[in-house]
Each structure stands twice: as C-alpha cells, then as structure tokens.
C-alpha positions in Angstrom: 44.2 59.6 -35.9 41.9 57.2 -37.9 44.7 55.3 -39.1 46.1 54.8 -35.5 42.7 53.7 -34.3 42.6 51.2 -37.2 46.0 50.0 -36.4 45.1 49.4 -32.7 41.9 47.5 -33.8 44.1 45.1 -35.9 46.5 44.7 -33.2 43.8 43.7 -30.7 42.4 41.3 -33.5 45.6 39.6 -34.0 46.3 39.1 -30.1 42.7 37.7 -29.6 43.5 35.4 -32.8 46.5 34.3 -31.1 44.9 33.4 -27.8 42.4 31.5 -29.4 44.5 29.3 -31.8 46.7 28.7 -28.5 43.8 27.6 -26.5 42.6 25.6 -29.5 46.1 23.9 -29.8 45.8 23.0 -26.0 42.8 21.6 -26.0 44.0 19.3 -29.0 47.2 18.4 -27.0 46.0 18.0 -23.7 47.0 19.9 -20.5 51.0 20.8 -20.0 53.0 17.7 -18.9 52.5 17.3 -15.1 55.8 15.2 -15.0 54.1 12.1 -13.8 54.2 10.0 -17.1 57.1 8.0 -18.1 58.8 7.8 -21.4 60.1 4.7 -23.3 59.3 1.9 -25.2 57.7 -1.3 -24.3 60.5 -4.1 -24.9 58.8 -7.1 -23.7 58.1 -9.4 -20.7 61.0 -9.4 -18.0 61.2 -9.5 -14.3 62.6 -6.4 -12.4 65.1 -8.4 -10.4 67.8 -5.8 -11.3 65.5 -2.9 -11.6 62.1 -1.6 -13.2 61.9 -0.6 -17.0 59.9 2.2 -17.9 57.9 3.3 -20.7 55.2 5.3 -22.3 51.6 4.6 -20.8 50.4 4.4 -24.4 53.0 1.5 -25.0 50.9 -0.8 -22.5 47.4 0.1 -23.2 46.9 3.1 -20.9 45.5 6.7 -21.8 48.4 9.1 -21.3 46.2 12.0 -21.0 44.3 10.6 -17.9 47.6 9.7 -16.0 48.8 13.2 -17.1 45.5 14.7 -15.3 46.4 12.3 -12.4 49.7 14.1 -12.1 48.0 17.1 -12.1 45.4 16.3 -9.5 48.4 15.0 -7.3 49.9 18.3 -7.4 46.3 20.1 -6.5 46.1 17.9 -3.4 49.7 18.4 -2.4 48.9 22.0 -2.6 45.9 21.7 -0.5 48.4 19.9 2.3 47.4 16.3 1.5 50.8 14.7 2.7 51.1 12.5 -0.3 54.7 11.1 -0.3 54.9 8.7 -3.5 52.8 7.2 -6.3 53.6 4.2 -8.4 51.6 2.9 -11.4 53.1 -0.5 -13.0 51.6 -1.9 -15.9 52.6 -5.0 -17.7 55.9 -5.1 -15.7 56.7 -1.5 -16.8 56.4 1.7 -14.7 54.1 4.3 -16.7 53.9 6.9 -13.6 55.4 7.9 -10.6 55.6 11.1 -8.1 57.3 11.4 -5.1 57.9 14.3 -2.7 61.4 15.6 -1.9 62.0 13.1 0.9 61.4 10.1 -1.6 62.5 11.4 -5.0 63.3 8.3 -7.0 61.4 5.7 -5.3 64.4 4.3 -4.0 64.3 5.7 -0.3 62.9 3.4 2.3 59.6 4.1 3.7 57.7 2.7 6.9 55.3 0.5 5.7 53.4 -0.3 8.9 50.5 -2.9 8.3 51.8 -3.9 4.9 54.1 -5.9 6.8 51.6 -8.2 7.6 51.1 -9.2 3.8 54.9 -10.1 4.0 54.4 -12.3 7.0 51.5 -14.1 5.0 53.7 -14.4 2.2 56.5 -16.3 4.3 53.8 -18.6 5.8 52.7 -19.7 2.7 56.3 -20.6 1.8 56.8 -22.2 5.0 53.6 -24.3 4.0 54.9 -25.0 0.4 58.1 -26.1 2.0 56.6 -28.6 4.5 57.9 -26.9 7.5 53.9 -26.3 8.4 51.2 -29.2 7.5 48.6 -26.5 6.6 46.3 -23.5 7.6 44.1 -26.0 9.5 47.1 -26.6 12.1 45.8 -25.4 15.7 48.2 -22.8 17.3 48.1 -23.6 20.9 50.7 -26.6 20.6 53.1 -24.2 19.1 53.1 -22.3 22.4 53.3 -25.3 24.9 56.0 -23.4 27.0 53.1 -21.2 27.9 50.6 -21.4 30.8 47.7 -19.7 28.8 44.9 -17.8 30.8 41.4 -18.2 29.8 42.1 -21.4 28.0 38.8 -22.8 26.5 37.8 -25.1 23.7 37.2 -22.2 21.7 40.8 -21.1 22.2 42.3 -24.3 21.5 40.3 -24.5 18.3 41.8 -21.4 16.9 43.9 -22.3 13.7 46.9 -20.7 11.5 43.5 -19.7 9.0 41.9 -17.7 11.8 45.2 -15.7 12.6 45.5 -15.0 8.8 42.1 -14.0 8.5 42.0 -12.2 11.7 39.0 -14.2 12.9 40.6 -15.9 16.0 37.8 -14.6 18.2 40.1 -12.8 20.7 39.0 -9.8 22.5 40.7 -6.9 20.8 39.5 -3.3 19.9 42.6 -2.2 17.9 40.5 -0.2 15.3 37.6 0.8 17.9 39.7 3.3 19.6 42.8 5.5 18.8 46.6 3.9 18.8 47.1 6.3 21.7 44.1 5.4 23.9 45.2 3.2 27.2 42.3 1.3 26.6 43.3 0.2 23.0 44.3 -3.6 23.3 47.1 -2.6 21.0 48.7 -0.1 23.3 48.1 -2.3 26.2 50.1 -5.3 24.3 52.9 -2.8 22.9 53.2 -1.9 26.8 52.8 -5.7 28.1 56.1 -7.4 29.5 55.8 -10.3 27.4 54.0 -9.6 24.0 53.1 -13.1 23.2 51.6 -13.9 26.7 49.5 -10.9 26.3 48.0 -12.1 23.0 47.8 -15.8 24.2 46.1 -14.6 27.6 43.1 -12.6 25.9 39.5 -13.7 26.5 37.6 -15.1 23.8 34.9 -12.7 22.4 33.7 -14.9 19.3 33.8 -18.3 18.0 37.0 -18.6 15.9 36.2 -18.0 12.3 32.7 -16.3 13.1 34.0 -12.9 12.8 37.0 -10.7 11.4 38.3 -8.3 14.0 41.3 -6.5 13.1 44.2 -7.7 15.4 47.8 -6.9 14.9 48.5 -9.6 17.7 47.2 -12.4 15.0 50.0 -11.2 12.9 52.9 -11.4 15.4 51.7 -14.7 16.5 52.2 -15.9 12.8 55.9 -14.9 13.0 56.6 -16.6 15.9 55.0 -19.9 14.5 57.0 -19.5 11.5 60.3 -18.9 13.6 59.6 -21.9 15.7 58.7 -24.3 12.8 61.5 -23.4 10.4 64.2 -22.7 13.1 64.8 -19.2 11.9 63.7 -16.1 12.6 61.0 -14.4 10.2 63.3 -11.6 8.8 66.2 -14.3 7.9 63.4 -16.6 6.6 62.2 -13.9 4.3 65.6 -12.8 3.2 66.3 -16.0 2.0 63.2 -17.2 0.3 61.4 -13.9 -0.8 63.6 -10.8 -0.5 66.5 -12.2 -2.0 65.2 -13.7 -4.9 63.2 -10.4 -5.7 66.3 -8.4 -5.7 65.3 -6.6 -2.7 68.6 -5.7 -0.8 67.7 -2.4 1.1 65.2 -3.0 3.7 64.8 -2.6 7.3 62.7 -5.5 9.5 62.1 -4.1 13.3 63.1 -6.7 16.1 61.0 -6.6 19.1 62.0 -6.5 22.5 61.6 -10.1 23.0 64.0 -10.9 20.1 61.3 -11.7 17.5 60.9 -10.2 14.2 57.6 -8.1 14.3 55.0 -9.6 12.1 52.4 -7.1 12.1 54.3 -3.9 11.0 57.3 -1.2 11.0 58.9 -2.8 8.3 61.0 -0.2 5.7 60.8 -0.6 2.0 61.4 1.6 -0.8 58.1 2.1 -3.3 59.7 0.5 -6.1 60.6 -2.6 -3.9 56.9 -2.5 -2.7 56.0 -2.8 -6.2 58.5 -5.8 -6.7 56.2 -7.7 -4.0 53.2 -6.6 -5.7 54.4 -7.7 -9.0 55.2 -11.2 -7.4 51.5 -11.6 -6.4 50.3 -10.3 -9.8 52.3 -13.2 -11.4 50.8 -15.7 -9.1 53.9 -16.2 -7.2 56.4 -16.7 -10.0 59.7 -14.9 -10.4 62.1 -15.4 -13.1 62.1 -19.3 -13.3 61.2 -19.8 -9.8 57.9 -20.5 -8.1 58.5 -18.8 -5.0 55.0 -18.9 -3.4 52.6 -21.5 -4.8 50.0 -20.1 -7.2 47.3 -21.7 -4.8 48.4 -19.4 -1.8 48.4 -16.4 -4.0 44.6 -17.4 -5.1 43.4 -18.1 -1.4 45.3 -14.6 -0.2 43.8 -12.6 -2.4 40.2 -14.3 -2.2 37.6 -12.7 0.1 37.7 -15.0 3.0 35.6 -13.1 5.6 33.6 -10.1 5.7 35.7 -7.2 7.3 34.2 -5.8 10.5 35.7 -2.3 9.9 35.1 -0.1 6.8 38.2 1.0 5.6 37.0 1.5 1.8 37.6 -2.3 1.2 35.1 -4.5 2.9 36.6 -8.2 2.3 39.6 -9.6 4.0 41.7 -12.7 3.0 45.2 -13.9 4.2 46.3 -10.7 5.6 45.1 -8.7 2.5 42.2 -6.4 2.1 39.9 -7.5 -0.8 37.6 -5.2 -3.0 34.5 -6.2 -4.8 36.2 -4.8 -7.8 39.0 -7.3 -8.7 41.7 -5.9 -6.7 43.4 -6.9 -3.2 45.8 -4.8 -1.4 48.4 -4.8 1.3 47.3 -1.7 3.4 49.3 0.3 6.1 48.5 2.8 9.0 48.8 6.7 7.4 48.0 5.3 4.0 50.5 2.8 2.8 48.9 0.6 -0.2 50.4 -1.9 -2.4 47.3 -2.5 -5.0 47.1 -5.6 -6.9 44.7 -5.7 -9.9 45.2 -9.1 -11.9 42.4 -8.3 -14.1 44.2 -5.3 -15.6 47.9 -6.3 -14.7 48.2 -3.5 -12.4 50.2 -2.7 -9.5 49.9 0.4 -7.7 51.7 1.7 -4.9 51.0 4.6 -2.5 53.2 6.2 0.3 51.6 8.8 2.6 51.7 10.6 6.0 47.8 10.8 6.3 46.3 11.8 9.5 44.9 9.2 11.4 41.2 9.1 11.7 41.1 11.6 8.6 39.0 9.7 6.3 38.9 12.0 3.3 42.7 11.8 3.3 42.5 7.7 3.7 40.1 7.6 0.7 42.4 9.4 -1.3 44.1 6.2 -2.9 41.1 4.7 -3.8 39.6 7.8 -5.2 42.8 8.5 -7.4 42.5 4.7 -8.5 39.1 4.8 -9.5 39.0 8.3 -11.2 42.0 8.3 -12.8 44.1 5.1 -13.2 41.5 2.1 -13.9 39.7 4.2 -16.3 43.1 4.9 -18.1 43.4 1.5 -19.0 42.0 1.1 -22.4 
C-alpha cells in the first residue's frame, strides 16, 4: 500500500514537473505560431511589379513575437464578430505578415475600396499636372464647366480651385458625414439620386469661403475626375490604366463608370489588398517605380502633407490631397467600412486593411489604428 502511494506521489511530481517545464519553454519561445508571420530571406531592394516577395519579419528589423501576437489578436477580434477581412504588412518592400478571411484568401481577390479611390484620383491629377495637361492646383474650376449654367454662381464659387477640391475645402454646402448615407437629407444621397451628377455639385450653395474649412465632400473628388477627362481627352480610368496601374503591374481591377459615362472619382473602385499595397509602396518611394518617376516627388510630398484641419474626427485629424494625415508621421487612403492604405515613410512601412465594419460603429472603425499603434509600430526595432 505504502509503495503504491509513493509511486502515485512520484507520478504526480513528474507530471507537475513536465507541466512547469513546458510552460517555461513556451514562455521562452513565445506563443504558438498564429500563422500571421511570413518566412523567407531578405534579398535586397526590388519593385513588386511582377509580384511581392515575402520574408521573416526579423530580416527587415521587425519583432516577430509582436507580429505573432498581432495574429493572435486578430483571431480574438474575429471570434468576437469583428468583420476583419484582411491585413497586410509591408516592410522595406517585403510582405512580413498577412491575414485574410476565406473570401479574400491569398490577398489577390478584389475588394471594394470605397473612398480609397479618392487617393487614386488624386494621383492621376498629380500625373496630369506633371505631364502639362493641367497648369497646376491654382487653376479655377468653373471654366472647365462652361457648358453648364451654374446656379448660385458667386465670386466665392468662381474662386474655387483644383486645390480646394483636393483638400475638400471648396466651401460648398454639403453634409455627407453629418448624416447616415441612407438619410434622404444627406447631400450624398441626394447627389447620387440626381439626374445630372455634375450639375448637382456645381449648383450647391456656398457655405464657406473656399479654403476656409475642410468639409468632407465626395462631389469634389468626382469633379476632379471630370477635370482630368476634359484636360487629357480620356476618361479617368483609361488615364490611370496607362500612367499608373499598368506601370505598377496592376492588371486585375474594376473602376466603376456612372450613368453619365464618367469614371467615378470618389469611390467604388475594386482592388486586391496586394494591389492596394503596390499603390502605397509607390508613395513610400516618392513616386518612383522601377526606373520611372510615375508621380513627381513634389506631388507626393504635398499629398501626404497636412494641408488643412479635418472637420470630422475619424481618428486622423488632418487632410492632404485626398489623403488623411496623422500627427505621428502617417498618411492614409481611407474608405467606408474600414478600408485603409497606411503609409509610414519614416518606418518604411505600408499597411493595408480591408474590412466590412458596421457604419457608425466607432469601436470597429478605430480597430486598424489600434492594431497599428499597439503591435505594428512597436514591432519596428
């Protein structure tokens, strides 16, 4: 009997010792692999025209354990019904971490990027100016629409410039972010229901002096599309294909055409997360791609600079040329339901988020910023 008790005590001791050693080993080695981190070796500078390279985060100076923790945190959020559909982290031109739900597995399936489209429209405006189709951002916009009889025409309205459209400071009466998009009193709702979309925007009464205040207005982005088409003689999507998308190696895309036959400048474009990252990487490299300067360095700088205080708090308080600008060295293309192309030049980072967040759900909307600040930025060592 005593021998049996002694044997039982030894067995319990050995089991406890095994558990303690296992826990100690887990603490030393970190949490189990979350599947977020990539593997591979850094092989030097390149451009991902033909496809992205991947490498271990440590190869480009990032903490693998923190990114692994990010992978676990994403899993927790998804289990809590956060509709996170994809996250992509690029450091020094290499993908170091990725997560996708089943619908976007592999990062090559197109996703509606909503108002991230505005940043592509801005890029095309920069290219059109670089190539001499448009003299500059100080150009007044009314002369581009001479065929329209514009209501509420005033000295203030005639003073609106391309730069005012870029910074959404045209001064037109607009309440897009003040009301739900489904509200019939929302100017956006009324605009998209109007018979002539261009006429609707041009006819809006003036509420502010142009340049005095930023007031989020997708109509401004659409006018940019029309101005590019008028100045270059080709539709915005065709101009982008030749001068932006094809050089970047982006072949699989969708750019919606409205009922007026114009490429929509404010939203509805579809791109895969990996192609969204290509666009971000172009900006990270000051507009250079392979041996070409696709967009001038000056335009890139002006686009990502805080041009005006943003009226609406979306977690990023400043606004550039159709980009949101933070106070910690980031500027970003941002879209409805949580689409982000984050560009952090000082850290050589591009981070892409695609989501299906509930409109008006602030906690969901802030998730990308929280993950960036809690895991991705601290991982850069």
